[in-house]
NUTORBA-199094 format. One record per residue (C-alpha): residue number from 1; x, y, z. Coordinates in Angstrom, 3 decimals. Layout:
! NUTORBA-199094
<NUM; <X; Y; Z>>
...
! end
This chain:
! NUTORBA-199094
<1; <-6.594; 43.081; -30.486>>
<2; <-3.560; 42.225; -28.376>>
<3; <-4.123; 41.333; -24.738>>
<4; <-1.485; 42.503; -22.296>>
<5; <-0.724; 39.578; -20.016>>
<6; <0.676; 42.004; -17.471>>
<7; <-2.887; 43.132; -16.821>>
<8; <-3.988; 39.580; -15.941>>
<9; <-3.364; 38.756; -12.277>>
<10; <-3.515; 35.312; -10.752>>
<11; <-6.757; 34.414; -9.008>>
<12; <-7.753; 31.419; -6.887>>
<13; <-11.428; 30.907; -7.670>>
<14; <-10.710; 27.820; -9.769>>
<15; <-7.812; 25.669; -10.905>>
<16; <-9.342; 26.021; -14.369>>
<17; <-7.876; 29.547; -14.388>>
<18; <-4.353; 28.151; -14.776>>
<19; <-2.422; 28.042; -18.025>>
<20; <-0.814; 25.126; -19.831>>
<21; <2.238; 23.643; -18.151>>
<22; <5.497; 23.450; -20.184>>
<23; <5.448; 19.670; -20.518>>
<24; <1.963; 19.644; -22.044>>
<25; <2.740; 22.639; -24.253>>
<26; <5.945; 21.107; -25.608>>
<27; <4.194; 17.816; -26.346>>
<28; <1.481; 19.641; -28.286>>
<29; <4.141; 21.552; -30.216>>
<30; <5.845; 18.281; -31.086>>
<31; <2.552; 16.844; -32.349>>
<32; <2.078; 19.961; -34.472>>
<33; <5.147; 19.355; -36.637>>
<34; <3.520; 18.142; -39.804>>
<35; <0.447; 16.024; -40.433>>
<36; <-0.807; 12.829; -38.814>>
<37; <-3.611; 10.324; -39.237>>
<38; <-6.918; 11.473; -37.766>>
<39; <-9.466; 10.148; -35.235>>
<40; <-6.905; 8.585; -32.895>>
<41; <-5.027; 6.473; -35.401>>
<42; <-1.799; 8.336; -34.694>>
<43; <1.428; 7.658; -32.750>>
<44; <0.654; 10.106; -29.923>>
<45; <-2.673; 8.504; -29.059>>
<46; <-1.061; 5.068; -28.965>>
<47; <1.863; 6.391; -26.902>>
<48; <-0.408; 8.153; -24.407>>
<49; <-2.586; 5.055; -24.028>>
<50; <0.466; 2.918; -23.342>>
<51; <1.755; 5.481; -20.863>>
<52; <-1.482; 5.153; -18.927>>
<53; <-1.202; 1.356; -18.954>>
<54; <2.316; 1.608; -17.582>>
<55; <1.311; 4.144; -14.940>>
<56; <-1.633; 2.024; -13.778>>
<57; <0.234; -1.263; -14.070>>
<58; <-2.530; -2.934; -16.060>>
<59; <-3.878; -3.402; -19.582>>
<60; <-6.743; -0.945; -19.311>>
<61; <-8.740; 0.533; -22.186>>
<62; <-8.095; 4.272; -22.600>>
<63; <-10.206; 6.945; -24.304>>
<64; <-9.647; 10.687; -24.613>>
<65; <-12.460; 13.239; -24.462>>
<66; <-12.614; 17.014; -24.291>>
<67; <-13.951; 17.653; -20.791>>
<68; <-15.009; 16.212; -17.460>>
<69; <-18.733; 16.419; -18.055>>
<70; <-18.382; 14.200; -21.111>>
<71; <-15.975; 11.849; -19.348>>
<72; <-18.252; 11.271; -16.368>>
<73; <-21.527; 11.220; -18.266>>
<74; <-20.404; 8.921; -21.063>>
<75; <-18.644; 6.590; -18.641>>
<76; <-21.777; 6.250; -16.517>>
<77; <-23.962; 5.896; -19.603>>
<78; <-21.762; 3.061; -20.827>>
<79; <-22.322; 1.201; -17.559>>
<80; <-26.095; 1.664; -17.494>>
<81; <-29.251; 1.049; -19.403>>
<82; <-31.844; 3.797; -19.345>>
<83; <-33.800; 2.026; -16.595>>
<84; <-30.819; 1.795; -14.245>>
<85; <-29.952; 3.895; -11.195>>
<86; <-26.618; 5.465; -10.219>>
<87; <-25.931; 5.775; -6.484>>
<88; <-24.031; 8.891; -5.434>>
<89; <-23.552; 11.344; -2.587>>
<90; <-25.740; 14.439; -2.441>>
<91; <-22.616; 16.557; -3.049>>
<92; <-21.141; 14.405; -5.806>>
<93; <-20.066; 16.412; -8.836>>
<94; <-22.410; 14.470; -11.114>>
<95; <-25.307; 15.528; -8.895>>
<96; <-24.418; 19.182; -8.285>>
<97; <-22.521; 20.356; -11.364>>
<98; <-23.280; 18.358; -14.508>>
<99; <-26.578; 20.005; -15.522>>
<100; <-28.295; 16.616; -15.834>>
<101; <-25.713; 15.344; -18.327>>
<102; <-25.453; 11.817; -16.841>>
<103; <-29.214; 11.387; -17.165>>
<104; <-29.179; 12.919; -20.656>>
<105; <-26.435; 10.738; -22.112>>
<106; <-27.830; 7.571; -20.538>>
<107; <-31.300; 8.324; -21.910>>
<108; <-32.808; 8.390; -18.458>>
<109; <-30.697; 6.596; -15.839>>
<110; <-31.635; 8.143; -12.502>>
<111; <-29.204; 9.417; -9.880>>
<112; <-30.094; 7.837; -6.524>>
<113; <-28.797; 10.301; -3.954>>
<114; <-27.653; 9.599; -0.401>>
<115; <-26.797; 12.177; 2.228>>
<116; <-23.039; 12.283; 2.586>>
<117; <-20.573; 13.142; 5.326>>
<118; <-17.946; 15.754; 4.433>>
<119; <-19.032; 15.386; 0.839>>
<120; <-18.388; 11.650; 0.896>>
<121; <-20.669; 8.729; 0.147>>
<122; <-20.788; 6.396; 3.135>>
<123; <-20.522; 2.637; 2.473>>
<124; <-23.649; 2.006; 4.572>>
<125; <-25.702; 4.126; 2.146>>
<126; <-25.050; 1.694; -0.695>>
<127; <-27.008; -1.322; 0.573>>
<128; <-29.701; 1.024; 1.845>>
<129; <-30.287; 2.476; -1.620>>
<130; <-29.591; -0.769; -3.458>>
<131; <-32.281; -2.612; -1.536>>
<132; <-34.769; 0.172; -0.757>>
<133; <-36.973; -0.898; -3.632>>
<134; <-36.543; -3.889; -5.887>>
<135; <-39.799; -3.737; -7.780>>
<136; <-40.105; -3.069; -11.488>>
<137; <-41.565; 0.401; -10.897>>
<138; <-38.267; 1.805; -9.571>>
<139; <-34.875; 2.252; -11.311>>
<140; <-32.642; -0.757; -10.844>>
<141; <-29.355; 0.215; -9.116>>
<142; <-26.388; -0.543; -11.328>>
<143; <-23.462; 1.800; -10.553>>
<144; <-21.950; 3.722; -7.654>>
<145; <-19.992; 6.894; -8.407>>
<146; <-17.659; 8.832; -6.105>>
<147; <-15.836; 12.139; -6.585>>
<148; <-12.133; 12.027; -5.642>>
<149; <-11.315; 14.527; -4.163>>
<150; <-14.845; 15.514; -3.171>>
<151; <-16.546; 18.795; -4.007>>
<152; <-15.682; 19.939; -0.482>>
<153; <-12.002; 19.162; -0.996>>
<154; <-11.869; 16.033; 1.131>>
<155; <-10.233; 12.755; 0.183>>
<156; <-11.514; 9.203; 0.251>>
<157; <-8.798; 7.116; 1.891>>
<158; <-7.808; 3.788; 0.370>>
<159; <-9.676; 2.060; 3.178>>
<160; <-12.832; 4.053; 2.455>>
<161; <-12.696; 3.256; -1.259>>
<162; <-12.193; -0.428; -0.528>>
<163; <-15.173; -0.403; 1.832>>
<164; <-17.298; 1.231; -0.865>>
<165; <-16.060; -1.312; -3.399>>
<166; <-16.930; -4.189; -1.054>>
<167; <-20.458; -2.801; -0.648>>
<168; <-20.725; -2.527; -4.437>>
<169; <-19.636; -6.092; -4.994>>
<170; <-22.050; -7.371; -2.349>>
<171; <-24.912; -5.939; -4.392>>
<172; <-23.629; -6.540; -7.916>>
<173; <-22.819; -2.865; -8.558>>
<174; <-20.016; -1.295; -10.555>>
<175; <-17.806; 1.485; -9.150>>
<176; <-16.991; 4.657; -11.087>>
<177; <-14.588; 7.352; -9.890>>
<178; <-14.812; 10.970; -10.996>>
<179; <-11.143; 11.939; -10.822>>
<180; <-11.062; 15.478; -12.177>>
<181; <-8.350; 16.064; -9.538>>
<182; <-7.183; 12.450; -9.311>>
<183; <-3.536; 13.559; -9.482>>
<184; <-4.002; 15.736; -6.402>>
<185; <-5.447; 12.758; -4.550>>
<186; <-2.464; 10.581; -5.468>>
<187; <-0.042; 13.292; -4.364>>
<188; <-1.767; 13.846; -1.034>>
<189; <-2.344; 10.189; -0.160>>
<190; <1.151; 9.245; -1.397>>
<191; <-0.144; 6.176; -3.169>>
<192; <0.171; 4.911; -6.711>>
<193; <-2.554; 5.482; -9.292>>
<194; <-3.116; 1.728; -9.382>>
<195; <-3.645; 1.599; -5.602>>
<196; <-6.124; 4.466; -5.729>>
<197; <-8.044; 2.962; -8.641>>
<198; <-8.392; -0.641; -9.758>>
<199; <-6.451; -2.169; -6.872>>
<200; <-9.050; -0.653; -4.552>>
<201; <-11.956; -1.884; -6.655>>
<202; <-12.639; 0.987; -9.069>>
<203; <-13.983; -0.292; -12.402>>
<204; <-13.874; 2.943; -14.412>>
<205; <-11.860; 6.094; -13.734>>
<206; <-12.128; 9.536; -15.301>>
<207; <-8.634; 11.024; -14.953>>
<208; <-8.594; 14.826; -15.196>>
<209; <-5.976; 16.640; -17.243>>
<210; <-7.456; 20.118; -17.585>>
<211; <-7.083; 21.033; -13.912>>
<212; <-3.641; 19.436; -13.779>>
<213; <-1.899; 21.631; -16.360>>
<214; <-3.387; 20.779; -19.749>>
<215; <-5.349; 23.071; -22.034>>
<216; <-8.198; 20.616; -22.426>>
<217; <-8.778; 16.905; -22.137>>
<218; <-9.677; 14.051; -19.796>>
<219; <-8.924; 10.356; -20.010>>
<220; <-11.495; 7.616; -19.396>>
<221; <-9.922; 4.380; -18.196>>
<222; <-11.782; 1.055; -18.157>>
<223; <-10.030; -1.512; -15.983>>
<224; <-12.425; -4.206; -17.186>>
<225; <-12.163; -4.225; -20.983>>
<226; <-15.595; -5.795; -21.373>>
<227; <-17.125; -2.603; -19.971>>
<228; <-15.494; -0.555; -22.737>>
<229; <-17.214; -2.291; -25.641>>
<230; <-18.544; 0.284; -28.118>>
<231; <-17.433; 3.218; -25.943>>
<232; <-15.750; 4.692; -29.017>>
<233; <-19.148; 4.783; -30.741>>
<234; <-20.627; 6.506; -27.719>>
<235; <-17.883; 9.143; -27.875>>
<236; <-18.494; 9.700; -31.565>>
<237; <-22.246; 10.094; -31.101>>
<238; <-21.714; 12.588; -28.285>>
<239; <-19.348; 14.778; -30.296>>
<240; <-16.334; 13.694; -28.242>>
<241; <-14.325; 11.939; -30.952>>
<242; <-11.658; 14.497; -31.837>>
<243; <-10.723; 14.454; -35.510>>
<244; <-7.246; 15.721; -34.594>>
<245; <-7.015; 13.377; -31.633>>
<246; <-3.258; 13.796; -31.374>>
<247; <-3.800; 17.209; -29.780>>
<248; <-5.835; 15.634; -26.978>>
<249; <-3.428; 12.724; -26.546>>
<250; <0.002; 14.359; -26.972>>
<251; <-0.215; 16.505; -23.823>>
<252; <-0.769; 13.320; -21.835>>
<253; <2.471; 11.946; -23.259>>
<254; <4.313; 14.990; -21.963>>
<255; <2.537; 14.912; -18.601>>
<256; <2.882; 11.195; -17.883>>
<257; <6.353; 10.487; -19.238>>
<258; <7.898; 13.499; -17.504>>
<259; <6.108; 12.980; -14.200>>
<260; <4.595; 16.468; -14.457>>
<261; <1.132; 15.062; -13.656>>
<262; <2.342; 14.337; -10.112>>
<263; <4.728; 17.281; -9.690>>
<264; <1.979; 19.698; -10.705>>
<265; <-0.414; 18.187; -8.182>>
<266; <2.188; 18.232; -5.427>>
<267; <2.813; 21.943; -6.011>>
<268; <-0.893; 22.760; -5.960>>
<269; <-1.407; 20.781; -2.761>>
<270; <1.633; 22.427; -1.152>>
<271; <0.237; 25.886; -1.922>>
<272; <-3.123; 24.937; -0.411>>
<273; <-1.416; 23.767; 2.783>>
<274; <0.656; 26.956; 2.915>>
<275; <-2.457; 29.103; 2.571>>
<276; <-4.340; 27.058; 5.148>>
<277; <-1.527; 27.290; 7.696>>
<278; <-1.203; 31.054; 7.283>>
<279; <-4.954; 31.667; 7.425>>
<280; <-5.201; 29.790; 10.707>>
<281; <-3.675; 32.768; 12.495>>
<282; <-6.102; 35.378; 11.128>>
<283; <-8.895; 36.440; 13.536>>
<284; <-12.542; 36.171; 12.375>>
<285; <-11.629; 33.587; 9.708>>
<286; <-12.327; 29.884; 10.153>>
<287; <-11.073; 27.037; 8.009>>
<288; <-14.194; 25.057; 7.143>>
<289; <-12.431; 21.742; 6.541>>
<290; <-8.884; 20.353; 6.352>>
<291; <-6.943; 21.082; 3.174>>
<292; <-6.692; 17.476; 1.984>>
<293; <-5.670; 18.375; -1.566>>
<294; <-5.590; 21.684; -3.480>>
<295; <-8.736; 23.282; -2.059>>
<296; <-9.273; 25.483; 0.997>>
<297; <-12.711; 26.519; 2.237>>
<298; <-12.979; 29.525; 4.543>>
<299; <-15.886; 30.665; 6.675>>
<300; <-16.157; 34.384; 7.303>>
<301; <-18.823; 37.028; 7.737>>
<302; <-20.342; 38.326; 4.507>>
<303; <-18.964; 41.827; 5.055>>
<304; <-15.417; 40.412; 5.214>>
<305; <-15.924; 38.486; 1.993>>
<306; <-17.446; 41.515; 0.269>>
<307; <-14.480; 43.674; 1.280>>
<308; <-12.198; 41.019; -0.166>>
<309; <-14.158; 41.006; -3.426>>
<310; <-13.987; 44.807; -3.529>>
<311; <-10.211; 44.485; -3.634>>
<312; <-10.512; 42.462; -6.822>>
<313; <-10.289; 38.920; -5.504>>
<314; <-12.432; 36.216; -7.101>>
<315; <-13.763; 33.170; -5.288>>
<316; <-16.905; 31.071; -5.114>>
<317; <-19.308; 30.513; -2.223>>
<318; <-21.635; 28.020; -3.906>>
<319; <-20.910; 25.122; -1.535>>
<320; <-22.499; 25.710; 1.852>>
<321; <-21.661; 29.413; 1.823>>
<322; <-17.956; 28.895; 2.532>>
<323; <-15.456; 30.756; 0.345>>
<324; <-13.522; 28.356; -1.881>>
<325; <-9.914; 28.981; -2.886>>
<326; <-8.249; 26.669; -5.406>>
<327; <-4.529; 26.257; -6.051>>
<328; <-2.921; 24.926; -9.209>>
<329; <0.332; 23.869; -10.844>>
<330; <1.316; 27.483; -11.579>>
<331; <0.325; 29.079; -8.274>>
<332; <2.770; 31.823; -7.290>>
<333; <3.324; 31.877; -3.532>>
<334; <3.991; 35.613; -3.620>>
<335; <0.487; 36.053; -5.014>>
<336; <-0.830; 33.845; -2.207>>
<337; <0.895; 36.197; 0.223>>
<338; <-0.925; 39.115; -1.415>>
<339; <-4.218; 37.345; -0.812>>
<340; <-3.301; 36.606; 2.789>>
<341; <-2.388; 40.239; 3.393>>
<342; <-5.697; 41.484; 2.012>>
<343; <-7.635; 38.805; 3.860>>
<344; <-6.016; 39.842; 7.142>>
<345; <-6.803; 43.516; 6.531>>
<346; <-10.392; 42.781; 5.516>>
<347; <-10.948; 40.645; 8.588>>
<348; <-9.565; 43.221; 11.030>>
! end
């Protein structure tokens, strides 16, 4: 059955709704011209890995997996033994949206949760959790993980990341960053990937491609090569070793070498700011938090939100009841204007 794309209208419930950007699509098409060695022993995987090393200005170890759940969970599992603890914010993605995958893949490592501020883990929470109990009956803290940007769309500044890193080092802990929207953070903070990652003390980064214009795929970067030992075996055991790895790696070649990874994020962030600025003038609608990256949260009465849904708009309210609107690389500003028009009429 043919699907008429004209019947599919752009929505803003998730940046996962977006299609594949031209640069990623063309790179996949290039990789599809003939056959190539399997399981990552191909030119595209090597080229993508080297592109990451150039982008991050360091000789990091790079691995490609299918999705963010696998990236985060396997990365944390590689840093922990089953008796270890992972310190995170109560709104960290690994706590709220991974269905227990970090605990599953680590064979039991426990998430040690601290109450956050604006979805962020506070540096002071790290020593508190790291030293709360040090007896053999309690999980031994080993890793701290932060979500950048946070689930509430806020950004950790470079200073905040460095403060978290300093707290980690003071207690012998490693620092992992869940960067499903890492590109959006770089674009908004106007800093280099290196500055936002290893130069600020991050040991392992999960760099998201799916939300940035790719069909599928995330990259796991180890800035300390010793931490990456046997990670390829872990990927294989978890069903994350792609036999046709070139189709996970090639899109990264197109994204990184063309600069699309950053241009896509800049466009998404720009659309979020545009929406936020226009919404500010609508009565009975409140912006729940600043649009730091590509997310805008709105607070409105339930009847307003239901009227908006009745007009066919999709959005989520699973974080604190606020309505979440996400913007992506292919967001059409005219479609944003349609949303703004309906939102204004529903709020009247």
